[in-house]
CHARMM-style PDB file with segment names, atoms N, HN, CA, C and O in Angstrom:
ATOM      1  N   UNK     1     -59.920   7.756  23.529  1.00  0.00      PROA
ATOM      2  CA  UNK     1     -60.961   8.649  24.003  1.00  0.00      PROA
ATOM      3  C   UNK     1     -61.578   9.437  22.849  1.00  0.00      PROA
ATOM      4  O   UNK     1     -62.740   9.839  22.908  1.00  0.00      PROA
ATOM      5  N   UNK     2     -60.790   9.650  21.808  1.00  0.00      PROA
ATOM      6  HN  UNK     2     -59.846   9.324  21.760  1.00  0.00      PROA
ATOM      7  CA  UNK     2     -61.288  10.398  20.667  1.00  0.00      PROA
ATOM      8  C   UNK     2     -62.468   9.663  20.029  1.00  0.00      PROA
ATOM      9  O   UNK     2     -63.478  10.281  19.694  1.00  0.00      PROA
ATOM     10  N   UNK     3     -62.343   8.370  19.865  1.00  0.00      PROA
ATOM     11  HN  UNK     3     -61.522   7.868  20.137  1.00  0.00      PROA
ATOM     12  CA  UNK     3     -63.407   7.604  19.215  1.00  0.00      PROA
ATOM     13  C   UNK     3     -64.616   7.422  20.122  1.00  0.00      PROA
ATOM     14  O   UNK     3     -65.749   7.360  19.645  1.00  0.00      PROA
ATOM     15  N   UNK     4     -64.381   7.336  21.415  1.00  0.00      PROA
ATOM     16  HN  UNK     4     -63.461   7.387  21.802  1.00  0.00      PROA
ATOM     17  CA  UNK     4     -65.495   7.268  22.350  1.00  0.00      PROA
ATOM     18  C   UNK     4     -66.288   8.575  22.325  1.00  0.00      PROA
ATOM     19  O   UNK     4     -67.519   8.557  22.332  1.00  0.00      PROA
ATOM     20  N   UNK     5     -65.594   9.689  22.295  1.00  0.00      PROA
ATOM     21  HN  UNK     5     -64.594   9.703  22.288  1.00  0.00      PROA
ATOM     22  CA  UNK     5     -66.254  10.982  22.189  1.00  0.00      PROA
ATOM     23  C   UNK     5     -67.038  11.110  20.894  1.00  0.00      PROA
ATOM     24  O   UNK     5     -68.154  11.631  20.884  1.00  0.00      PROA
ATOM     25  N   UNK     6     -66.450  10.630  19.799  1.00  0.00      PROA
ATOM     26  HN  UNK     6     -65.544  10.207  19.807  1.00  0.00      PROA
ATOM     27  CA  UNK     6     -67.146  10.672  18.516  1.00  0.00      PROA
ATOM     28  C   UNK     6     -68.389   9.789  18.535  1.00  0.00      PROA
ATOM     29  O   UNK     6     -69.429  10.165  17.994  1.00  0.00      PROA
ATOM     30  N   UNK     7     -68.283   8.631  19.150  1.00  0.00      PROA
ATOM     31  HN  UNK     7     -67.438   8.326  19.589  1.00  0.00      PROA
ATOM     32  CA  UNK     7     -69.431   7.738  19.259  1.00  0.00      PROA
ATOM     33  C   UNK     7     -70.547   8.358  20.096  1.00  0.00      PROA
ATOM     34  O   UNK     7     -71.716   8.306  19.713  1.00  0.00      PROA
ATOM     35  N   UNK     8     -70.191   8.939  21.227  1.00  0.00      PROA
ATOM     36  HN  UNK     8     -69.241   8.982  21.538  1.00  0.00      PROA
ATOM     37  CA  UNK     8     -71.188   9.592  22.083  1.00  0.00      PROA
ATOM     38  C   UNK     8     -71.827  10.764  21.350  1.00  0.00      PROA
ATOM     39  O   UNK     8     -73.039  10.963  21.438  1.00  0.00      PROA
ATOM     40  N   UNK     9     -71.026  11.540  20.629  1.00  0.00      PROA
ATOM     41  HN  UNK     9     -70.042  11.379  20.558  1.00  0.00      PROA
ATOM     42  CA  UNK     9     -71.556  12.662  19.857  1.00  0.00      PROA
ATOM     43  C   UNK     9     -72.537  12.182  18.795  1.00  0.00      PROA
ATOM     44  O   UNK     9     -73.614  12.758  18.638  1.00  0.00      PROA
ATOM     45  N   UNK    10     -72.175  11.137  18.069  1.00  0.00      PROA
ATOM     46  HN  UNK    10     -71.301  10.669  18.196  1.00  0.00      PROA
ATOM     47  CA  UNK    10     -73.057  10.630  17.018  1.00  0.00      PROA
ATOM     48  C   UNK    10     -74.347  10.045  17.581  1.00  0.00      PROA
ATOM     49  O   UNK    10     -75.415  10.219  16.994  1.00  0.00      PROA
ATOM     50  N   UNK    11     -74.256   9.360  18.707  1.00  0.00      PROA
ATOM     51  HN  UNK    11     -73.389   9.219  19.184  1.00  0.00      PROA
ATOM     52  CA  UNK    11     -75.463   8.841  19.355  1.00  0.00      PROA
ATOM     53  C   UNK    11     -76.368   9.992  19.779  1.00  0.00      PROA
ATOM     54  O   UNK    11     -77.589   9.911  19.641  1.00  0.00      PROA
ATOM     55  N   UNK    12     -75.773  11.055  20.290  1.00  0.00      PROA
ATOM     56  HN  UNK    12     -74.781  11.121  20.402  1.00  0.00      PROA
ATOM     57  CA  UNK    12     -76.553  12.225  20.678  1.00  0.00      PROA
ATOM     58  C   UNK    12     -77.225  12.886  19.499  1.00  0.00      PROA
ATOM     59  O   UNK    12     -78.388  13.279  19.590  1.00  0.00      PROA
ATOM     60  N   UNK    13     -76.513  13.017  18.389  1.00  0.00      PROA
ATOM     61  HN  UNK    13     -75.568  12.698  18.315  1.00  0.00      PROA
ATOM     62  CA  UNK    13     -77.086  13.636  17.193  1.00  0.00      PROA
ATOM     63  C   UNK    13     -78.225  12.786  16.641  1.00  0.00      PROA
ATOM     64  O   UNK    13     -79.276  13.314  16.279  1.00  0.00      PROA
ATOM     65  N   UNK    14     -78.020  11.479  16.576  1.00  0.00      PROA
ATOM     66  HN  UNK    14     -77.166  11.050  16.871  1.00  0.00      PROA
ATOM     67  CA  UNK    14     -79.079  10.589  16.100  1.00  0.00      PROA
ATOM     68  C   UNK    14     -80.285  10.660  17.028  1.00  0.00      PROA
ATOM     69  O   UNK    14     -81.426  10.673  16.565  1.00  0.00      PROA
ATOM     70  N   UNK    15     -80.044  10.705  18.318  1.00  0.00      PROA
ATOM     71  HN  UNK    15     -79.118  10.694  18.694  1.00  0.00      PROA
ATOM     72  CA  UNK    15     -81.137  10.816  19.282  1.00  0.00      PROA
ATOM     73  C   UNK    15     -81.911  12.115  19.082  1.00  0.00      PROA
ATOM     74  O   UNK    15     -83.140  12.118  19.143  1.00  0.00      PROA
ATOM     75  N   UNK    16     -81.204  13.219  18.845  1.00  0.00      PROA
ATOM     76  HN  UNK    16     -80.205  13.217  18.795  1.00  0.00      PROA
ATOM     77  CA  UNK    16     -81.863  14.499  18.592  1.00  0.00      PROA
ATOM     78  C   UNK    16     -82.698  14.455  17.311  1.00  0.00      PROA
ATOM     79  O   UNK    16     -83.821  14.956  17.277  1.00  0.00      PROA
ATOM     80  N   UNK    17     -82.143  13.855  16.266  1.00  0.00      PROA
ATOM     81  HN  UNK    17     -81.230  13.447  16.294  1.00  0.00      PROA
ATOM     82  CA  UNK    17     -82.868  13.780  15.001  1.00  0.00      PROA
ATOM     83  C   UNK    17     -84.105  12.898  15.103  1.00  0.00      PROA
ATOM     84  O   UNK    17     -85.181  13.256  14.622  1.00  0.00      PROA
ATOM     85  N   UNK    18     -83.938  11.753  15.729  1.00  0.00      PROA
ATOM     86  HN  UNK    18     -83.064  11.463  16.120  1.00  0.00      PROA
ATOM     87  CA  UNK    18     -85.069  10.830  15.867  1.00  0.00      PROA
ATOM     88  C   UNK    18     -86.166  11.456  16.714  1.00  0.00      PROA
ATOM     89  O   UNK    18     -87.346  11.328  16.387  1.00  0.00      PROA
ATOM     90  N   UNK    19     -85.798  12.126  17.789  1.00  0.00      PROA
ATOM     91  HN  UNK    19     -84.839  12.230  18.054  1.00  0.00      PROA
ATOM     92  CA  UNK    19     -86.792  12.754  18.661  1.00  0.00      PROA
ATOM     93  C   UNK    19     -87.471  13.932  17.978  1.00  0.00      PROA
ATOM     94  O   UNK    19     -88.655  14.178  18.209  1.00  0.00      PROA
ATOM     95  N   UNK    20     -86.747  14.660  17.145  1.00  0.00      PROA
ATOM     96  HN  UNK    20     -85.786  14.461  16.957  1.00  0.00      PROA
ATOM     97  CA  UNK    20     -87.362  15.812  16.484  1.00  0.00      PROA
ATOM     98  C   UNK    20     -88.382  15.389  15.437  1.00  0.00      PROA
ATOM     99  O   UNK    20     -89.320  16.137  15.161  1.00  0.00      PROA
ATOM    100  N   UNK    21     -88.224  14.210  14.849  1.00  0.00      PROA
ATOM    101  HN  UNK    21     -87.462  13.602  15.073  1.00  0.00      PROA
ATOM    102  CA  UNK    21     -89.198  13.707  13.895  1.00  0.00      PROA
ATOM    103  C   UNK    21     -90.323  12.937  14.568  1.00  0.00      PROA
ATOM    104  O   UNK    21     -91.288  12.548  13.910  1.00  0.00      PROA
ATOM    105  N   UNK    22     -90.211  12.713  15.866  1.00  0.00      PROA
ATOM    106  HN  UNK    22     -89.428  13.029  16.402  1.00  0.00      PROA
ATOM    107  CA  UNK    22     -91.271  12.060  16.623  1.00  0.00      PROA
ATOM    108  C   UNK    22     -91.270  10.544  16.554  1.00  0.00      PROA
ATOM    109  O   UNK    22     -92.195   9.908  17.060  1.00  0.00      PROA
ATOM    110  N   UNK    23     -90.266   9.957  15.946  1.00  0.00      PROA
ATOM    111  HN  UNK    23     -89.515  10.474  15.535  1.00  0.00      PROA
ATOM    112  CA  UNK    23     -90.190   8.507  15.824  1.00  0.00      PROA
ATOM    113  C   UNK    23     -89.176   7.976  16.831  1.00  0.00      PROA
ATOM    114  O   UNK    23     -88.055   7.626  16.461  1.00  0.00      PROA
ATOM    115  N   UNK    24     -89.564   7.917  18.091  1.00  0.00      PROA
ATOM    116  HN  UNK    24     -90.474   8.201  18.391  1.00  0.00      PROA
ATOM    117  CA  UNK    24     -88.644   7.473  19.142  1.00  0.00      PROA
ATOM    118  C   UNK    24     -88.406   5.976  19.086  1.00  0.00      PROA
ATOM    119  O   UNK    24     -89.338   5.189  18.919  1.00  0.00      PROA
ATOM    120  N   UNK    25     -87.176   5.603  19.224  1.00  0.00      PROA
ATOM    121  HN  UNK    25     -86.419   6.242  19.360  1.00  0.00      PROA
ATOM    122  CA  UNK    25     -86.788   4.203  19.309  1.00  0.00      PROA
ATOM    123  C   UNK    25     -86.930   3.757  20.757  1.00  0.00      PROA
ATOM    124  O   UNK    25     -86.739   4.560  21.671  1.00  0.00      PROA
ATOM    125  N   UNK    26     -87.260   2.495  20.978  1.00  0.00      PROA
ATOM    126  HN  UNK    26     -87.415   1.843  20.236  1.00  0.00      PROA
ATOM    127  CA  UNK    26     -87.513   2.040  22.344  1.00  0.00      PROA
ATOM    128  C   UNK    26     -86.280   2.150  23.237  1.00  0.00      PROA
ATOM    129  O   UNK    26     -86.420   2.262  24.455  1.00  0.00      PROA
ATOM    130  N   UNK    27     -85.084   2.120  22.668  1.00  0.00      PROA
ATOM    131  HN  UNK    27     -84.970   2.029  21.679  1.00  0.00      PROA
ATOM    132  CA  UNK    27     -83.879   2.286  23.476  1.00  0.00      PROA
ATOM    133  C   UNK    27     -83.666   3.735  23.900  1.00  0.00      PROA
ATOM    134  O   UNK    27     -82.971   3.997  24.882  1.00  0.00      PROA
ATOM    135  N   UNK    28     -84.254   4.673  23.172  1.00  0.00      PROA
ATOM    136  HN  UNK    28     -84.818   4.461  22.374  1.00  0.00      PROA
ATOM    137  CA  UNK    28     -84.080   6.083  23.483  1.00  0.00      PROA
ATOM    138  C   UNK    28     -85.226   6.654  24.304  1.00  0.00      PROA
ATOM    139  O   UNK    28     -85.165   7.812  24.719  1.00  0.00      PROA
ATOM    140  N   UNK    29     -86.260   5.873  24.545  1.00  0.00      PROA
ATOM    141  HN  UNK    29     -86.309   4.932  24.208  1.00  0.00      PROA
ATOM    142  CA  UNK    29     -87.416   6.369  25.289  1.00  0.00      PROA
ATOM    143  C   UNK    29     -87.129   6.575  26.771  1.00  0.00      PROA
ATOM    144  O   UNK    29     -87.873   7.295  27.436  1.00  0.00      PROA
ATOM    145  N   UNK    30     -86.080   5.969  27.306  1.00  0.00      PROA
ATOM    146  HN  UNK    30     -85.476   5.384  26.766  1.00  0.00      PROA
ATOM    147  CA  UNK    30     -85.769   6.138  28.727  1.00  0.00      PROA
ATOM    148  C   UNK    30     -85.447   7.584  29.046  1.00  0.00      PROA
ATOM    149  O   UNK    30     -85.591   8.012  30.191  1.00  0.00      PROA
ATOM    150  N   UNK    31     -85.015   8.340  28.054  1.00  0.00      PROA
ATOM    151  HN  UNK    31     -84.898   7.993  27.124  1.00  0.00      PROA
ATOM    152  CA  UNK    31     -84.649   9.738  28.278  1.00  0.00      PROA
ATOM    153  C   UNK    31     -85.882  10.563  28.641  1.00  0.00      PROA
ATOM    154  O   UNK    31     -85.779  11.533  29.392  1.00  0.00      PROA
ATOM    155  N   UNK    32     -87.025  10.192  28.124  1.00  0.00      PROA
ATOM    156  HN  UNK    32     -87.109   9.403  27.514  1.00  0.00      PROA
ATOM    157  CA  UNK    32     -88.257  10.951  28.369  1.00  0.00      PROA
ATOM    158  C   UNK    32     -89.001  10.526  29.632  1.00  0.00      PROA
ATOM    159  O   UNK    32     -90.124  10.978  29.854  1.00  0.00      PROA
ATOM    160  N   UNK    33     -88.417   9.683  30.453  1.00  0.00      PROA
ATOM    161  HN  UNK    33     -87.504   9.315  30.273  1.00  0.00      PROA
ATOM    162  CA  UNK    33     -89.079   9.256  31.689  1.00  0.00      PROA
ATOM    163  C   UNK    33     -89.319  10.414  32.650  1.00  0.00      PROA
ATOM    164  O   UNK    33     -90.284  10.388  33.413  1.00  0.00      PROA
ATOM    165  N   UNK    34     -88.466  11.420  32.626  1.00  0.00      PROA
ATOM    166  HN  UNK    34     -87.682  11.441  32.005  1.00  0.00      PROA
ATOM    167  CA  UNK    34     -88.564  12.546  33.555  1.00  0.00      PROA
ATOM    168  C   UNK    34     -89.278  13.748  32.948  1.00  0.00      PROA
ATOM    169  O   UNK    34     -89.314  14.822  33.548  1.00  0.00      PROA
ATOM    170  N   UNK    35     -89.838  13.570  31.774  1.00  0.00      PROA
ATOM    171  HN  UNK    35     -89.809  12.698  31.286  1.00  0.00      PROA
ATOM    172  CA  UNK    35     -90.539  14.653  31.104  1.00  0.00      PROA
ATOM    173  C   UNK    35     -89.893  14.975  29.771  1.00  0.00      PROA
ATOM    174  O   UNK    35     -88.728  14.657  29.534  1.00  0.00      PROA
ATOM    175  N   UNK    36     -90.653  15.597  28.925  1.00  0.00      PROA
ATOM    176  HN  UNK    36     -91.599  15.855  29.118  1.00  0.00      PROA
ATOM    177  CA  UNK    36     -90.171  15.881  27.575  1.00  0.00      PROA
ATOM    178  C   UNK    36     -89.041  16.924  27.572  1.00  0.00      PROA
ATOM    179  O   UNK    36     -88.066  16.777  26.834  1.00  0.00      PROA
ATOM    180  N   UNK    37     -89.169  17.962  28.384  1.00  0.00      PROA
ATOM    181  HN  UNK    37     -89.961  18.081  28.983  1.00  0.00      PROA
ATOM    182  CA  UNK    37     -88.130  18.998  28.386  1.00  0.00      PROA
ATOM    183  C   UNK    37     -86.824  18.486  28.986  1.00  0.00      PROA
ATOM    184  O   UNK    37     -85.746  18.824  28.498  1.00  0.00      PROA
ATOM    185  N   UNK    38     -86.909  17.684  30.027  1.00  0.00      PROA
ATOM    186  HN  UNK    38     -87.785  17.410  30.424  1.00  0.00      PROA
ATOM    187  CA  UNK    38     -85.693  17.093  30.612  1.00  0.00      PROA
ATOM    188  C   UNK    38     -85.067  16.123  29.613  1.00  0.00      PROA
ATOM    189  O   UNK    38     -83.843  16.008  29.548  1.00  0.00      PROA
ATOM    190  N   UNK    39     -85.882  15.435  28.845  1.00  0.00      PROA
ATOM    191  HN  UNK    39     -86.876  15.529  28.898  1.00  0.00      PROA
ATOM    192  CA  UNK    39     -85.368  14.548  27.803  1.00  0.00      PROA
ATOM    193  C   UNK    39     -84.551  15.300  26.763  1.00  0.00      PROA
ATOM    194  O   UNK    39     -83.502  14.832  26.321  1.00  0.00      PROA
ATOM    195  N   UNK    40     -85.050  16.484  26.375  1.00  0.00      PROA
ATOM    196  HN  UNK    40     -85.902  16.865  26.734  1.00  0.00      PROA
ATOM    197  CA  UNK    40     -84.297  17.294  25.410  1.00  0.00      PROA
ATOM    198  C   UNK    40     -83.001  17.807  26.024  1.00  0.00      PROA
ATOM    199  O   UNK    40     -81.971  17.855  25.352  1.00  0.00      PROA
ATOM    200  N   UNK    41     -83.049  18.186  27.286  1.00  0.00      PROA
ATOM    201  HN  UNK    41     -83.886  18.147  27.831  1.00  0.00      PROA
ATOM    202  CA  UNK    41     -81.830  18.654  27.959  1.00  0.00      PROA
ATOM    203  C   UNK    41     -80.801  17.533  28.024  1.00  0.00      PROA
ATOM    204  O   UNK    41     -79.615  17.772  27.799  1.00  0.00      PROA
ATOM    205  N   UNK    42     -81.234  16.323  28.325  1.00  0.00      PROA
ATOM    206  HN  UNK    42     -82.197  16.129  28.508  1.00  0.00      PROA
ATOM    207  CA  UNK    42     -80.315  15.185  28.375  1.00  0.00      PROA
ATOM    208  C   UNK    42     -79.730  14.871  27.001  1.00  0.00      PROA
ATOM    209  O   UNK    42     -78.538  14.593  26.877  1.00  0.00      PROA
ATOM    210  N   UNK    43     -80.569  14.916  25.976  1.00  0.00      PROA
ATOM    211  HN  UNK    43     -81.538  15.142  26.077  1.00  0.00      PROA
ATOM    212  CA  UNK    43     -80.072  14.654  24.617  1.00  0.00      PROA
ATOM    213  C   UNK    43     -79.020  15.683  24.201  1.00  0.00      PROA
ATOM    214  O   UNK    43     -77.966  15.330  23.671  1.00  0.00      PROA
ATOM    215  N   UNK    44     -79.317  16.950  24.446  1.00  0.00      PROA
ATOM    216  HN  UNK    44     -80.173  17.238  24.876  1.00  0.00      PROA
ATOM    217  CA  UNK    44     -78.366  18.000  24.096  1.00  0.00      PROA
ATOM    218  C   UNK    44     -77.096  17.872  24.946  1.00  0.00      PROA
ATOM    219  O   UNK    44     -75.991  18.070  24.443  1.00  0.00      PROA
ATOM    220  N   UNK    45     -77.253  17.545  26.218  1.00  0.00      PROA
ATOM    221  HN  UNK    45     -78.151  17.384  26.626  1.00  0.00      PROA
ATOM    222  CA  UNK    45     -76.098  17.368  27.097  1.00  0.00      PROA
ATOM    223  C   UNK    45     -75.206  16.223  26.663  1.00  0.00      PROA
ATOM    224  O   UNK    45     -73.981  16.335  26.706  1.00  0.00      PROA
ATOM    225  N   UNK    46     -75.814  15.118  26.244  1.00  0.00      PROA
ATOM    226  HN  UNK    46     -76.809  15.027  26.208  1.00  0.00      PROA
ATOM    227  CA  UNK    46     -75.034  13.983  25.750  1.00  0.00      PROA
ATOM    228  C   UNK    46     -74.279  14.362  24.483  1.00  0.00      PROA
ATOM    229  O   UNK    46     -73.117  13.995  24.311  1.00  0.00      PROA
ATOM    230  N   UNK    47     -74.941  15.092  23.606  1.00  0.00      PROA
ATOM    231  HN  UNK    47     -75.886  15.390  23.746  1.00  0.00      PROA
ATOM    232  CA  UNK    47     -74.300  15.518  22.363  1.00  0.00      PROA
ATOM    233  C   UNK    47     -73.132  16.459  22.639  1.00  0.00      PROA
ATOM    234  O   UNK    47     -72.060  16.308  22.054  1.00  0.00      PROA
ATOM    235  N   UNK    48     -73.333  17.409  23.512  1.00  0.00      PROA
ATOM    236  HN  UNK    48     -74.204  17.532  23.987  1.00  0.00      PROA
ATOM    237  CA  UNK    48     -72.259  18.362  23.843  1.00  0.00      PROA
ATOM    238  C   UNK    48     -71.114  17.653  24.556  1.00  0.00      PROA
ATOM    239  O   UNK    48     -69.949  17.930  24.272  1.00  0.00      PROA
ATOM    240  N   UNK    49     -71.426  16.749  25.472  1.00  0.00      PROA
ATOM    241  HN  UNK    49     -72.373  16.524  25.702  1.00  0.00      PROA
ATOM    242  CA  UNK    49     -70.373  16.017  26.178  1.00  0.00      PROA
ATOM    243  C   UNK    49     -69.535  15.183  25.211  1.00  0.00      PROA
ATOM    244  O   UNK    49     -68.312  15.124  25.341  1.00  0.00      PROA
ATOM    245  N   UNK    50     -70.177  14.549  24.255  1.00  0.00      PROA
ATOM    246  HN  UNK    50     -71.170  14.597  24.149  1.00  0.00      PROA
ATOM    247  CA  UNK    50     -69.440  13.785  23.250  1.00  0.00      PROA
ATOM    248  C   UNK    50     -68.550  14.665  22.400  1.00  0.00      PROA
ATOM    249  O   UNK    50     -67.415  14.301  22.095  1.00  0.00      PROA
ATOM    250  N   UNK    51     -69.066  15.832  22.013  1.00  0.00      PROA
ATOM    251  HN  UNK    51     -69.988  16.128  22.261  1.00  0.00      PROA
ATOM    252  CA  UNK    51     -68.255  16.750  21.212  1.00  0.00      PROA
ATOM    253  C   UNK    51     -67.064  17.276  22.001  1.00  0.00      PROA
ATOM    254  O   UNK    51     -65.958  17.365  21.469  1.00  0.00      PROA
ATOM    255  N   UNK    52     -67.280  17.624  23.256  1.00  0.00      PROA
ATOM    256  HN  UNK    52     -68.179  17.552  23.688  1.00  0.00      PROA
ATOM    257  CA  UNK    52     -66.183  18.135  24.088  1.00  0.00      PROA
ATOM    258  C   UNK    52     -65.122  17.060  24.274  1.00  0.00      PROA
ATOM    259  O   UNK    52     -63.927  17.343  24.189  1.00  0.00      PROA
ATOM    260  N   UNK    53     -65.553  15.832  24.526  1.00  0.00      PROA
ATOM    261  HN  UNK    53     -66.524  15.602  24.595  1.00  0.00      PROA
ATOM    262  CA  UNK    53     -64.604  14.734  24.683  1.00  0.00      PROA
ATOM    263  C   UNK    53     -63.812  14.512  23.401  1.00  0.00      PROA
ATOM    264  O   UNK    53     -62.602  14.294  23.448  1.00  0.00      PROA
ATOM    265  N   UNK    54     -64.481  14.565  22.271  1.00  0.00      PROA
ATOM    266  HN  UNK    54     -65.465  14.742  22.233  1.00  0.00      PROA
ATOM    267  CA  UNK    54     -63.790  14.426  20.994  1.00  0.00      PROA
ATOM    268  C   UNK    54     -62.841  15.590  20.764  1.00  0.00      PROA
ATOM    269  O   UNK    54     -61.705  15.383  20.339  1.00  0.00      PROA
ATOM    270  N   UNK    55     -63.280  16.797  21.035  1.00  0.00      PROA
ATOM    271  HN  UNK    55     -64.203  16.965  21.381  1.00  0.00      PROA
ATOM    272  CA  UNK    55     -62.474  17.986  20.787  1.00  0.00      PROA
ATOM    273  C   UNK    55     -61.207  17.999  21.640  1.00  0.00      PROA
ATOM    274  O   UNK    55     -60.136  18.375  21.163  1.00  0.00      PROA
ATOM    275  N   UNK    56     -61.330  17.593  22.885  1.00  0.00      PROA
ATOM    276  HN  UNK    56     -62.200  17.288  23.273  1.00  0.00      PROA
ATOM    277  CA  UNK    56     -60.174  17.594  23.780  1.00  0.00      PROA
ATOM    278  C   UNK    56     -59.127  16.554  23.387  1.00  0.00      PROA
ATOM    279  O   UNK    56     -57.940  16.736  23.658  1.00  0.00      PROA
ATOM    280  N   UNK    57     -59.556  15.475  22.756  1.00  0.00      PROA
ATOM    281  HN  UNK    57     -60.520  15.327  22.535  1.00  0.00      PROA
ATOM    282  CA  UNK    57     -58.638  14.378  22.409  1.00  0.00      PROA
ATOM    283  C   UNK    57     -58.517  14.189  20.902  1.00  0.00      PROA
ATOM    284  O   UNK    57     -58.185  13.091  20.454  1.00  0.00      PROA
ATOM    285  N   UNK    58     -58.776  15.222  20.109  1.00  0.00      PROA
ATOM    286  HN  UNK    58     -59.045  16.114  20.473  1.00  0.00      PROA
ATOM    287  CA  UNK    58     -58.796  15.066  18.661  1.00  0.00      PROA
ATOM    288  C   UNK    58     -57.417  14.781  18.060  1.00  0.00      PROA
ATOM    289  O   UNK    58     -57.335  14.258  16.948  1.00  0.00      PROA
ATOM    290  N   UNK    59     -56.337  15.109  18.764  1.00  0.00      PROA
ATOM    291  HN  UNK    59     -56.403  15.533  19.667  1.00  0.00      PROA
ATOM    292  CA  UNK    59     -55.005  14.876  18.218  1.00  0.00      PROA
ATOM    293  C   UNK    59     -54.375  13.576  18.734  1.00  0.00      PROA
ATOM    294  O   UNK    59     -53.236  13.259  18.394  1.00  0.00      PROA
ATOM    295  N   UNK    60     -55.111  12.835  19.546  1.00  0.00      PROA
ATOM    296  HN  UNK    60     -56.037  13.093  19.822  1.00  0.00      PROA
ATOM    297  CA  UNK    60     -54.593  11.543  20.028  1.00  0.00      PROA
ATOM    298  C   UNK    60     -54.660  10.521  18.907  1.00  0.00      PROA
ATOM    299  O   UNK    60     -55.530  10.582  18.039  1.00  0.00      PROA
ATOM    300  N   UNK    61     -53.730   9.587  18.943  1.00  0.00      PROA
ATOM    301  HN  UNK    61     -53.024   9.538  19.649  1.00  0.00      PROA
ATOM    302  CA  UNK    61     -53.737   8.528  17.927  1.00  0.00      PROA
ATOM    303  C   UNK    61     -54.461   7.310  18.389  1.00  0.00      PROA
ATOM    304  OT1 UNK    61     -54.555   6.330  17.649  1.00  0.00      PROA
TER     305      UNK     61
END
């Protein structure tokens, strides 16, 4: 679960960076289907969820 959380966190961070520079990848455009502000909320939520998952399982092997 630690690595899954890290992967989700990294995907969220990359999504935030790509969206902030305005160069959206076609795989990440589905997030903006419900509007730009909801897209940002989803990106931040994915990033936080990945970090929480990583943090909770950081001592697992």
